[in-house]
PAPATI-872248 format. One record per residue: residue in one letter; y, x, z of N, C-alpha, C in turn. Coordinates in pm, whole numbers, plus 50000, padded with zeros to 5 digits. Example, Ala and Ser with C-alpha at 12.3 -4.5 7.8 and 13.67 -1.06 7.14 Angstrom:
// PAPATI-872248
a494315131950780495505123050780496705132050780
s497755128550708498945136750714500035129050787
This chain:
// PAPATI-872248
m635636424982820634496429682744633226423982805
p632456416182735631246410382794630186420982820
r629406418782922628336428082954627066423882883
a626486432982806625286429782729624066429882819
r623086421782784621826421682855621136434982830
h620536440382936619866453182921618676451682826
p618496460882731617456459182630616036459482684
c615826464782806614456465282857614006451882913
i614886441982917614526428682965614556419182846
p613466417482775613466408682659613626394182699
p614056385582608614286371582644613016364082681
k611876368282628610636361482660609536371982679
c608526368482754607396377682765606156369582797
p604986374782765603756367782801603506369182950
p602606361283006602286362883148601866377083178
c602286381883294602006395783331600556397883369
f599866387283413598456388183446597906374083442
p596606372283430596046358783420596486350183538
g597046338583504597476329283607598836332083665
c599566341983613600886345183666601796332883657
p602336328083770603156315983767604586318683725
i604966331283721606346334783689606336344083569
p606286338483448606116346883330607236356683307
m608416354783370609496364183347609546375283452
l608656374983550608526386483638607956397783555
r608556409283564608106419983476608456433583536
q607956443683471608316457183510609806459083489
q610466465183588611896467683576612146482483548
t613036485283457613416498983423614866501083461
p615196512283526616596514283564617516513583444
r618626506383459619566505183349620436517783342
p620966521083225621836532683216623166529883284
p623906540583322625216538383384626136530383293
l626916521283353627826513183276629126520583251
p629746518583138631046524783114632116518183199
a633236524983211634366519083283634806506383213
l635076496083293635416483083236636846479383272
p637606474083176638966469583209638916458083307
t639846457883401639846447983508641116439683502
p641026426883464642216418283469642696416783612
f643976418183635644526416983770644286403083826
g643836402783952643706390084022642386383184005
c641466388683927640166382183914639076392083954
h637896387083977636796395984012636556405183894
p636516418283915636496427683805635256426883718
l634166421183769632976420483687632636406383643
l633166396383712632896382583671633726378683549
r634836385883524635676383983407636566371683412
t636186361583487636996349583496637406347283641
p638616342383666639066341083804638366330283883
h637756320683817637126309583888635806305983823
p634846300583898633596295983839633806282983763
a632756278683697632806265883629633006254883733
v634046246983715634366236183809633576223683769
f633056216983869632206205483844632906194483765
s632196189183668632546176783599631246170983547
p631146157783533629876151583492629326156983360
e630216160283266629736164983136629106178883142
k629326186183250628726199583264627336199083328
v626906187283367625586185683430624526185283321
p623566194383322622506194283220621676181483227
e621106177883116620226166183112618816170283157
k618056160183199616656161983236616456173283337
l617186172383445617076182583549615706182183617
d615216193983654613986194983732614276196083881
a615456201283916615786202984057617296204284072
i617786200384190619176202284228619196210384358
v620026220784361620186229084479621566226684537
i621636223584666622906221484735623296234484804
g624356240884756624816253384813624436265384729
s625406274584710625166286084624625076299184701
g624706298584830624376310884901623166317384838
i622816329384883621706336384819620406328584834
g620256320784942619066312484955618966302084847
g620106296184808620116286184702619996292384564
l620756303084538620696309684408619316315384381
a618686321184482617366327384462616316316884426
v616316305484493615386294784457615616290384312
a616886288784276617206284484140616736294584037
v616896307484066616436317983973614926317783959
l614206316984071612746317084066612206304983991
l612826293484011612406281583936612776282783789
a613936288583761614326290783621613346299783550
k612776309383622611836318783561610526312183522
v610236300383574609056292983529609476281183442
g610696281883388611126271883291611726259283349
r612036259183479612626247183538614136247083515
r614646235383489616086233583467616726229483600
v617566238383655618076236583790619606236083788
l620156227183867621606226183886621926230384029
v622816240184043623286244584174624696239284194
l624936232784308626236226784338626836233584461
e628066238484448628756245484556630046238184591
q630236235384720631426227884763632706236084750
h632586249184759633756257984757634116261684613
g635306267084596635726271484464635156284784423
r634596292384518633946304984490632446303484509
l631686309284419630236308384425629676319884507
g628546317384572627836328184638627696326884788
g628356316884850628266315784996628766328485062
c627956334285151628346346885216628236358985124
c627776356885001627756367684902629016367484814
h629916358084836631056357384744632106367884780
a632876371584681633996380784699635276373284663
f636386377284726637656370984692638726381684683
s639806378384614640896387984594642196382484652
e642936390984720644256387584774645166399684759
k646356397484703647366407884693646836420484623
g645936418384527645396429784454644256436984523
f643736431384633642606437284704641406427884695
e640226433784682638996425984676638236427384807
f637746416084860637036416284988635686409284976
d634666415485033633386408785052633456400385179
t632606390285186632646381485303631436382785394
g630296386885343629126386785429628086397485404
i628116404185290627116414385262627706427985298
h627226433885406627766446585453626786458085432
y625526455385449624486464985412623126458085420
v622166463185342620836457285334619816468485344
g618746466185419617706476385435616536474185342
e615596483485346614316482685275614446481985123
l615496487785067615686487084922615406500384853
r614636508884916614276521384851613406518584729
d613486527484630612696525884508611206525584542
g610516515884482609086514784503608686505284613
s609626501084699609266491984808609046477884753
l608226470284824607966456484782609256448284787
w610066450684891611296442784903612246445584787
r612356458284745613206461584630612656454884505
f611336454784491610716448484376611056433584371
l610976426884487611306412684492612776410184460
v613656418284517615086416584492615416418984344
d614786428984284615036431784142614646419984053
q613626412384093613216400984010614316390384001
l615176389784101616206379384104617366382384010
t617476394883967618586398683879618086405183751
d616796403483721616176410283606616436425283610
g616496430783730616666445083746618036450283713
q619026441483696620346445783651621326448983764
l621006444983886621886447983999621526461684055
e622516470384066622306483684121622716483984268
w621996491984344622276493284487622606507784518
a623686509984589624106523484626623616526684767
p622926537884786622506541484922623706545185007
m623686540885132624726544685226624446558785277
p625406565185341625216578985386624106580085489
p623596592285514622516593885612622826587785748
t624066589085795624476581985916625046568585874
f624176558385870624596545385818625326537085923
d624976539086052625656532186161626096542386266
a627186539286333627636547386447628096537786556
v627816541386681628136532786795629136539986884
v630246533186913631246538287006631206529687131
l630916535787244630896528787372632136533187450
g633186525187441634436528687503635576528187403
e636336538987394637526539187308637346548887192
p637506544187068637416553286953638426564686966
g638006576586926638886588086936638766595287069
r638406587787173638216593987305636736595587336
d635966584987311634526585287337633786588287207
k632906597887213632206602587094631266591987039
a631256590586908630376580786842628936585786842
i628026576686867626596579686865626056576086727
q625346585086664624946583586525623536577986513
l623376568486419622066563086382621796567086238
c620686573986215620486580886087619276575686011
t619316577485880618266572985790616986581085808
g615856573985803614546580285815614006579085955
t612776574085968612216571486101612256583886189
r611786595186137611766607386218613176611686254
t614076611786153615446616086177616166606886275
y615946593786260616596583786346616336586886492
f615066588886527614726590786669614976605186715
n614786614886627615106628686666616596630286694
r617416623586612618866624486634619256617886767
l618576606886801618826600686932618486610287046
k617386617487031616986626987136618016637987152
e618596642387040619626652687047620866647687122
q621156634887104622356629187166622106624487310
f620816622987346620456618787482619376628187537
p619756640587564618766649987620618246644987755
g616936646987774616306642287897615766628187888
e616036621187775615576607387758614496606487651
e613796617487626612796617787518611686607387538
a611226605887662610126596387688610566582087657
a611766578287699612276564687671612436562387522
i612946572387451613156570987307611816570187235
d610826578087276609496577387215608856563687236
e609036557887355608456544687381609176533887301
f610486534887289611226525387205610756526487060
k610586538687014610076540986877608706534586859
r607826536386958606486530786948606526515486938
l607356509387023607456494787021608006489686889
v609036496186837609636491886711608656493786596
k607966505186593607046507786482605836498486486
v605386494786605604236485786616604606471786571
m605796467186610606156453286584606996451186460
g607866460786426608786458786317608146455286185
p607216463686132606616460786002605866447486000
w605196444486110604476431786119605416419886121
g606486421386198607296409786233607816401786117
f608436408586018609076401385908608046393385828
w606896399585803605886392585723605126382185804
v604996384485935604366374286020605176361386016
l606506362686012607366350886000606956342385881
g606706349085767606316341785647604926335885657
v603986343685709602596338985720602506326685808
l603246326485919603206314986010603696302285942
k604576303585843605106291885773604236287585656
l603356296585612602476293485500601146287485546
l600716291185666599476285585720599676270885758
p598626262785753598756248885800599236248585944
l600176239785973600786239286106599756236586217
p598786227486197597776225586304596996238386333
l596746246586229596016258986250596856268786331
v598156269486301599036278386376599056274286524
r599156261386548599176256586687597876260086759
l596756258586690595466261886750595386276786782
l595806285286686595756299786707596696303986819
s597856297386825598836300886927598346297087065
r597886284787079597476279987211596196286487259
s595376291387167594156298387205594406312887244
g595616317887211595946331787241595536341587134
l594896336787027594426345786922595586352586848
l596666345286827597796351286755598396362986832
s598486361486962599026372387043598106384487041
l596796382087030595846393187021595946400086886
l596166392286781596176397786645597506404186609
s598606399086661599926403686619600756408486738
p601136421186740601986426286848603326418886855
s603876414986740605176408086740605076394686809
c603946387986796603776375186864603696376887016
r603186388287060603096390687204604466392687268
m605426397087188606736400687243607796389987221
t607436378587165608456368387136609116363187262
s608426363687376608976358087501609656368487588
r609746380787540610436391287617611786394087553
s612826394287633614166396387580614406411187552
v615406413787469615806427587440616196434587570
k617006427787651617466433787777616296437187868
d615336428187878614176430287964613406442787921
v613136443987793612376455387742613156468387757
v614416468187717615236480387720615486485087863
d615726475787953615956479588093614716486288153
g613546482688102612316488788151612046502588094
l612816506687994612606519687930613396530887995
t614606527788044615486538088095616516532088190
t617046540688278618166536588363619506541188306
n619476548188194620686553288129621416541688061
a622546537488116623256525588065623716527487921
k624106539487886624586542087750623436541287650
l622266546687684621116545887595620616531587584
r620646524087694620276509887686621156502687584
a622446505687585623376499387492623056503287348
v622706515987326622386520487190621086514187141
f620096512887228618866505887190619166491487146
s620206485487204620516471287181621646469087081
y622256479687028623556478686960623596469186842
i622466466786777622486459686649622466444486667
f622576439686790622476425186813623526416886739
p624736421986707625666413586630625156409586491
t624156416686439623626412986308622796400286312
y622466395586432621836382386443622566373286542
g623566378686612624496370386687624046365086820
v623116371986888622626367487018622676379187115
l623206376787235623286387287335621896392387374
p621776405187412620456410987442619646403387545
s620296396887641619536389587744618956376487691
k619436371887576618986359087520618206360587390
a618036372987343617386375487215615966380787236
s615066376787150613686381587156613596395987106
f612866404287178612686418087134611926418587002
s611106408686978610376408186851611346407386733
l612326398286741613336397186635614166409986627
h614546415386741615356427486745614626438986674
s613336440186697612546450786634612546449586482
i612516437286433612566435186288613846440886231
l614966438586300616256443386249616346458586257
v615876464486367615896479086378615026485286269
q613826479986252612906485186151613466483486010
h614226472885989614766469885856615636481285804
y616296488585894617226499085852616706513285877
l615496514785930615026528185964614946537385843
r614616531885727614496540385608615756540185522
g616846535685581618096536385509618716522785486
a619946523085436620696510885408621356512185272
w621576500785207622126500485071623236490085062
y624066492084960625196483184936625266480484786
p625536467984744625546465084599626706471984527
k626386479384423627446485684343628296474784279
g629606476184293630506466084241630826455284341
g630246456184463630506446184565629536434484558
s629636425684657628666414784667628806404684554
g629966404184489630116395184375629156398184262
e628666410584255627696414284152626386406584166
i626036402884290624816395184312624916381884238
v626056375384252626276362584185626306364484034
f626996374983990627156377583847625806378783775
h624826385083842623556387683775622516376683795
t622766367083884621796356283902622126343883819
i623396340683807623786328283738623306327883592
p623406338683513622946337883374621466334383360
i620636338483457619206335183450619016320183465
i619776314183556619706299683577620186292283452
q621276296883395621846290383278620946291883156
k620286303483143619446305683026618276295883020
a617826291283136616726281683140617206267383121
g618516265683092619066252283071619746246283191
g619816253883302620476248983422621946252683425
n622586250783540623986254383554624326256283701
v625436263183726625936265383861627406261283860
l627756251283942629096245483938629756245884075
g631016249984078631786250284200632656237884215
r633306237084330634116225284364633316212384343
a632116212584395631196201184380630666197284517
p631506191784605631046188284740630046176684738
v628826179484780627796169084786628086160184907
q628166147284882628456137684989627216132485058
s626136130984981624906125785041623726128784951
i622546128785012621296129784939620796115584912
l620466112784788620046099284749618536097684765
l618116086084814616706082984830616356070984744
d615116070784691614686059284614614116048584707
s613576038084650613086026884730611906030584819
q611236041684788610106046184869610506056784973
g611796059484981612266069285078612166083685031
k611956085884903611856099384849613226103984799
a613516116884818614756122384765614726121984613
c615796117184554615806115684408617116120184345
g618086124584425619356128784367620386131484474
v621616133884430622736136284522623976129084468
s624896126184557626186120984514627236131784538
v628096133784439629096144384442630476138184431
k631386142784516632746137784510633526144984403
k634146137384313635006142984208636316135384212
g637336141484274638596134384292638376122484384
q638746110784336638536098484412637216091784379
d636496097284283635236091284238634036098184301
v632906091484297631636097184340630676096684223
v630086108184190629166109284077627756111084130
n626836102684086625436103884125624676111984021
i623896121884068623096130483980621656129784029
f620726128383936619336125983974618436137383929
a617416140184012616406150383982615206147784071
p614006151784028612796149084109612656157884233
i613396169084237613336178184352614756180984400
i614996179784530616296183084590616066194284692
i616856204784681616736216484768618076218684836
s618066220184967619316222185040619406236285097
d620466243185058620826255985117622056254285207
a622276241885251623456238785333623186240185482
g621966243885521621636245285662621086232385720
i620336233785827619636222285883620606211785937
f621716216085998622636206286057623366198385949
n623896204985849624556197885740623576188585668
t622376193585643621406185685567620976173285643
y620556175185768619986164085843621026154885906
e622136160585952623116152386025624206146685934
r624476152985821625596148485738625166142885603
l624156148985540623816145285403622746134485394
l621846133885490620796123685484621346109985523
p620906099385456621316085885498620716082585634
p621296072985705620876069985843619386067385859
e618776060285763617356056985780616476069385776
a616856079385699616076091885695616406100485817
r617656100485857618076108285973617326103886098
a616966091286103616296085786222614806088686227
l614236094486122612806097286121612436106186239
p611326103386307610936111286425610846126286396
e610296129686279610166143986246611526150686233
i612486143486176613846148986160614496150786296
q614406140786380615006141586513614346152486598
s613036153786585612336164186658612796177986615
r612996179686484613446192686433614866195786481
l615726185686486617096187886532617126191386680
r616236185486757616206188486901615806202986927
m615086208986834614656222786849615746232786806
a616806227786744617826236686686619116236186766
t619766247486778621116248186835621996256386742
h623296254086749624226261186663624336275886703
g624436284486603624616298686629626056301886669
e626286314586696627596319186742628586319986627
g629846316886655630906318286556631426332486551
g632376334786461632916348286448634366348186405
f635026359286427636416361386385636416373486293
s637006372086175637026382786075638456387186049
v638616400086020639916405585980639706413585851
f640506410585751640436417485622641716425585605
v641566438385574642696447485568642746454385432
g643886453685366644126460985242645036472785267
l644666484485217645376496885248645856503985122
r646966510585135647506518985028646926532985042
g646226537584939645596550684944644096549484925
s643486559984872642036559984851641316562084984
s640026558784985639226560685105639236575385148
q639166584285050639176598585082640496602785144
e641586597985088642906601385141643096596285283
l642546584585313642746578285443641676581985545
g640656589385501639606593285593638636582185626
l638556571885541637626560885566636196565285535
q635256560385610633856564185593633016552285549
a631926555485479630976544985441630106540685560
t630086548585664629346545085786629946532685851
n629086523585896629516511985973629706515886119
y630756510586181631006513586323630846500986408
y630036502286514629926492086617630686497486739
i631736490386777632586494986888632486484987003
y632046489987119631896481587238632806486787349
s633436477787420634366481887525633666486187652
d632326483287661631616486187785630146488687751
n629456495887840628026498487821627176486087842
n627626476887925626876464687952627216454387845
l626376453487744626686445187628626636430287660
d625916426287763625866412187801627086407987882
q627406415587981628446411688076629816410788010
m630086419487917631436420187863631786408187776
y630766400487730631086389587638631296376187709
v631136375687840631396363287915632896362587939
l633626358187836635086358487839635686345387792
s636906342687835637676331587780638386336487654
r639036327387583639756331087462640866341187492
d641636338587597642736347487630642226361187673
e641126361487748640546374387791640036382187670
a639386375087578638846381687459639966387287372
a641056379687359642176384287277642866396287340
a642886396787474643536407987543642686420587541
n641366418687537640456430187538639246426787452
i639336429587322638246426387229636976433487275
p635916425987308634736432487367633876440087268
l633866435787141633056442787043633666441286904
l633476451386822633946451086684632896457386594
f632736451486477631996457686368633016461286262
v633136474086231634156478886138633456485286019
t633786480685900633166486285779634196487085668
s633986496385577634906498385465634176496085334
p634306484185274633656481685145634076491685038
s635346495685040635816504984937635146518584949
a634806522785070634136535685089632656534985054
k632056523085065630626521585037630316519784889
d631276514884812631046511484672631466523084581
p630516529484513630866540884427631686537084304
t631796524084273632616519784158634036516084200
w634316516284330635596510984378636796518384320
e636776531484327637936539284285638236536984137
m637206535084058637406531983916638036518183899
r637676508983985638166495283970639506492984039
y639706499584152640936497684229641506511284271
p641966519184178642466532584214643646531784310
g643626540584410644736541184505644776530084607
k643666522584621643606511684718642316513084800
s642336507684919641146507685005641126494985089
t639976492085145639846480085228638996482785352
l639246474785453638406474185573638056459585600
s636856457385651636466444285701636026445985845
i636546437585933636246438686076635776425086126
i634736425186208634166412786259633966413986409
t634256403086479633886401986620633356387886644
m632596386186750632086372986783633196364786847
a633216351686818634246342786872633676328786885
k633946322286994633406308987017634196298386942
y633466288986885634096277786815635046270186906
e634666268887032635476261087127636876266887145
w637036279887124638346286087140639356280787039
f638886275586926639776271086819639576256286785
e638736249486861638336235886827639506226086827
e640546228686904641666219286910642366217686775
w642156226886683642796226086551641826221986441
k640616217486477639566215086377639916203886280
d640746194486320641066183186231642306185786146
k642916197186163644096200686082643646206885950
p644336204085840643936209885711644146224885708
v643346231685627643446246085615644836249985567
h645356260985618646696266085589647816257285648
k647436246685720648456237785778648116234385922
r647626244285995647206241686132648296244286234
g649446248586187650596249586276650816263486336
d651986265086396652396277986450651536282586568
a651116273086651650316276986768649006283386725
y648366277486624647106283086570647356296886511
e648416298386433648726311286372649056321686478
d649686317586588650006326886695648736332086762
v647776323086784646506327286844645786336986751
k645746333586623645126342486525645786356286528
k647106356486531647836369186530647526377486654
t647356370786767647006377986890645676385386873
f644696378486814643396384686789643526395986687
v644226393386576644376403486472645046415986527
d646106414186604646826425686660645936433886753
a645156426886836644256433886928643176441486852
v642636435186749641626441886666642196454386602
m643386453086543643976464286471644326475986563
q644686473286687644986484286780643756492986801
t642586486786806641346494586820641016501786690
v641206494986577640916501086447641806513186423
f643056512586465643966523986447643496536186528
k642796533786636642256545086713641066551286641
l640316542886568639186547986491639666555486367
y640656549586297641206555386175642726557086193
p643166567786260644596569186292645506571086172
h644946574886055645796577685940646196565185861
i645716553585901645966541585821647116532985874
e647646536285991648576527186059649786523585973
d650296533285898651466530385813651086527785669
k649776525385644649296523085507648836508585484
v649026500085583648546486185571649476478185481
e648906472485376649666463985284649276449285296
y648096446785348647646432785361646716431885481
v646886421685561645976419085672645886403985693
s644666399185712644466384785729643306382585826
g643436372385909642396369186004641736355885972
g640456354886004639706342585983638956338686109
t639126326386154638496321386276637206313886243
p636486308986344635346300286313635736288186228
l636966283386240637406272386154637506276686008
t637836289385985637846294785849636436294585791
n635466298985870634076298485826633646284185799
q634076275185884633736260985867634246255785733
h635436259985695636036255185570635406261585447
y635246274785449634846281785327633346282485304
i632556283285410631106283785389630396271785453
a631186261685493630656248985543629716250685662
s629956260685746629166261885869629746252185972
p628916243186027629456232186108630336236486224
r629976247586291630776252286404631196266986385
g631416270586260631906283986230630886295086247
e629586291586255628576301686278628326310086153
f628066322886174627736331986065626296330486019
y625396327886116623966329386089623186316286102
g623846304986083623136292286089622666289186230
m621436284486241620856281286371620876293386463
d620996290786593620986301486692619646308786689
h619716322186697618516330486697618106334186840
d618146324486930617796327187069616276327687088
m615856329187212614426330587242613626318387197
a614216306487212613496294387176613146294187028
r614046299186944613806298886800612676308286759
t612476318886833611506328986793610136327186857
q609916315786925608566312886974607686308886856
i606386311286869605466309986756605526296086692
e605446285586773605416272086717606766268486655
a607856273486714609176270786656609316277686521
i608816289886509608846296986381608026289286277
a606826285186315605936278386221606486264786179
t607196258086269607716244786239608896245186143
a609666255986146610846257286058610386260685916
r610006250585842609436252285709610356246385602
p610146250285476610956244385369610656229485349
q609416225385373609076211285357609766202885465
t610156190785430610796181785525610026168685534
a610426160185628609796146985642610186137685528
v611196141385450611606133285335610926138985211
p610036131385147609356136585028610336141284922
n610016152484858610816158484749612096165284797
l612316165984929613466173184983612976185885051
y613566197285013613166210285066614396217585122
l614126226585216615166235085272614946249485228
t616036256885214615956271185182617006278485265
g616996291885261618026299685327617686303885468
q618726307585545618566313585677617816304585775
d618076291585771617476282785871615976280785851
v615456284985736614016284485712613336296985768
a614016308385761613416320985804614256326985917
v615006337485886615906343585984617226346585914
c618136352885989619496354485940619626365885839
g620796366285776621136377285687620636375685546
f620976385485463620586385385322619066384885307
a618366393885380616906394285369616276381485422
g616806376285532616256363885588616456351985498
a617646350685439617916339685346617036340685223
l616796352985175615906354785060614476350885095
q614046354485215612706350385254612596335085258
g613656328585305613666313985301613516308785160
a614126315585063614036311484923612626313384868
f611986324484901610616326884853609656316884914
l609846313585041608996303585105609206289885041
c610466286585013610776273684952610156272684813
t610296283084734609726283084599608206281984604
s607586288984698606136287984714605716273684745
a606486266884830606156252984865606296243684746
i607356245784666607586237084550606516239284443
l606216252084415605236255184309603806254484358
k603646253084492602316252784553601526265384519
r602246276684526601646289884504602296299784600
n601566309984635602096320284723602816330684637
i604136329784633604936338884550604786353384596
y604616355384726604456369084778603216375584718
l602096368484718600876374184664601016376984514
d601666367784443601876369984300602706382584276
a603766384184356604636395884340603906408784376
m603096408284483602346420284522601356424384415
q600716414584353599756417584247600466423484126
l601606417584091602376422783978602876436884006
r603396439084126603916452284161602806462784151
k601616459284195600486468684188600166472184043
r600216462083957599926464583815601026473183753
v602276470483790603386478183736603286492783779
q603016495083908602886508683956601716515783892
g600626508283870599476514283804599776518283660
s600516509483590600846512583451601826524083439
n602646526183543603606537083542603036550083598
g601826548883657601236560683717601946565283842
k602636555783908603386559284029602536556984152
k602746565184252602086563084380602826552484459
k602096545084534602716534984620603526541784728
i604726536684751605616542484853605566534084979
């Protein structure tokens, strides 16, 4: 049954205000609840078809305005924003599934998300929710997670009590005080630091990339930026340094630092400024897309297609084409044994800085001083190991919770991760455990009597590098044995967290950094693109990581332009669109939001 367009989103509208560059940005009205939909077995329940449109030359629209390499949210968002101003955009994805880390896949009758676990700042009325709604014409619904959105276990689940992190700034810190009596002063100071830097930090990232680079350098070297922005003052202080100065309580230090896996850098190597942004991001709650992360893809692609563009899978881009003047003018795509050249005046890469500069650019462009300088400033982020579990029984029957669990084997979050592969497999140092089926209010309707878990731990690419040249699914028994060792160790901990599931497992699968390399084209299996270490978060490094490149008409989008995660990749897309249109999309959206709230008589939240 096809899903009808919501009637409050007309096909065309006049500009929302004089000079509005995005005529389809508009007031969004909540859509009514959707009826239960029949779900064909083996396909995404809302996409209706088991596979996306597969690339072929005849599916390429004529007179393209732009080509986007990669269908992660950074690439899809740029394509949607350009489509909203009438640009015809082609998005090319190397994988058979669209969405990058937003894609969902099905195995043995179970559906699994790959990268969207929860998103902050999506409360009604917030600017971030307003921006996100524009990308789906207000059709994507977000389900709030429970008041205790995260829980931290330091030690062994079932034996050591979980520490709760709760929604709402006041509740978050008051609950910490209840769990750590006698540490009120340390918690109040942590709260002060987060509140001072968190709100500033995310937007400062954008401002530094929008200002002229020489001006940023002048402000930075003069010390004015550090005077004006608290987040800039803290870029050179590590999480460990700040937290150790707040308290001698090892357990509280760990809880202050617990969220570091969301950006993949140990507390001793991560900037407290970046850490504060992540803590602040979830203080007012967390949300999960109703219907799973595949819904994000479902609601963005039609907007691109309506403007005359298209989104095609199984379209591995081999190279970026340059004209005689060195300007980007197209891409070459491998189709079977043939190579198809596609041309457009604007090329946008959501493939990450390493893929774009080291693999896709021709040698003469790769050798440009600006390109080499940018590569010298970048290092690969940390890899990861994922476990996907399908269970017999509903989340309620199995006792699964919508709360995310961070499980650490020790209070010292830095020391425990200095491990070899064998040591890590014998004693998994950290786990992130989440249940998509428990978080999604539509799950039981779509998959009655089934449940899922997704588990993630950090893993070094080097641990699996010996099999990197072997084809997927054919890496041999030794590789599978190593994977099984990790999976078994992970599951032993998970069974302690959820003891009722041990005899309910129907499907379990592990993914190494090589799996990430294959499916999301991360060069060394990294989850978050470039490393988010201290060097990346220095003022000049932030300002230098811009969508514009040394190759005319070539732009970057996604995580490597801003920061990691769904929100970071989206910010990369807004910055990229602003650069292409030569307009500040943030200011346009803020002006529109103000007008919408005024017309609705709503107070600003």
